N, C-alpha and C positions, 0 to 999 in steps of 0.2 A: 459537509457531511463527512463523517470518519467511517471508513470501512475497515473493520477488524478482520484480518486475514491470517490464516496459517501459512507458514513458509518453512520449507526444509532447510537444514543447516547448509546444504551445498549451494542454495540460493541465497540464504540469509547473509552469510559472510561477505560475498561479493557486493551485495547491495549496500550492506553497512559501510564498506570501504569505498563506495562510490564507483566501483568497476562495472556494475550492472545497473545502469540508469533506466531500467524498463521492467515491466511485469507483463507476462503473457497470462491472461485470465479468461475464464468463462464469463461471458457478458450477461451475468444474471443479477446485477446489482444497480443498473442504471448509473454507471460511472459518469462523472461530469468533470470537465477541466476545472481545477480549483478544489476538488475534493481531496481528502487525505486517506492514505492507506496506513493503518497500524499493522505492521507486519510482525507477527508473533511467531518466533522460531518454535517449530514443532518437530520433535524427533520421532519419525514413524517406526523406527526399530524398537524404541522404548515405549512408544504409544503415549507420549506425554509432551507437554510444553516444557521448554528449557528455562523459561523465565526471562529470556532476552527478547527485546522488541525495538523497533525503530519506527519512525514516522516519516512517511514520504508524502509529497505533494504531487498530484497529477498535473502535468504540464501540457500533455498532448495525448490524443486517443486516435489510434489507427484501427479502423473497423472495415476497411475496404476488402471485400471478399475476394479480390484478385490476389491479395497478399496475406490474408488471415482467414483461417477456416471459419465457416459459418457459425455464429454463436460465440466467437471469441474476440478479444481485443488485445492489442499491444498498448500498453500505457507507458508513456514517457514520464519518468518520475525524477524527483530530486529529494534527497534526504533533508529533512528540516528538524529543528529543535523545537520542543514545546515552548522554550523561552524566546524563540524567534519572533520578532515583532510582527511579522507577516502572518503568524499563526493565530487565527481569530479566537481561539479558545484558551489563550494563555492566562496566567494567574492575574495579570493586569486588567484583563477585560471581565473576569469573573462570569463569563457567559457559559451556558450549558450547551453541550454538543450532542448531536444525535449520532448514535453509534449503531451500525448494523453488524451482525455476526453471522458467520457461516463456517 
């Protein structure tokens, strides 16, 4: 599953550089280990997408209410390339992916 998500520039750049290997998100998408996040940079000041995006794979999900507010999760992620052989929807497989948007 690929989850298309908005992300602000202040969070996008550190994620792209590998400095922020996690996402804190509302748990409204049934995230699973092995899913992908398509992080689309969104500028709230301009009210539009910037056109920049990265793809991340979910490696771990923390949803323990002792550490994370109810209804939220912390997702351990790693930036991947669409050409990465582990990405199941690359051009070599020609598979269709399911994308959710919010």
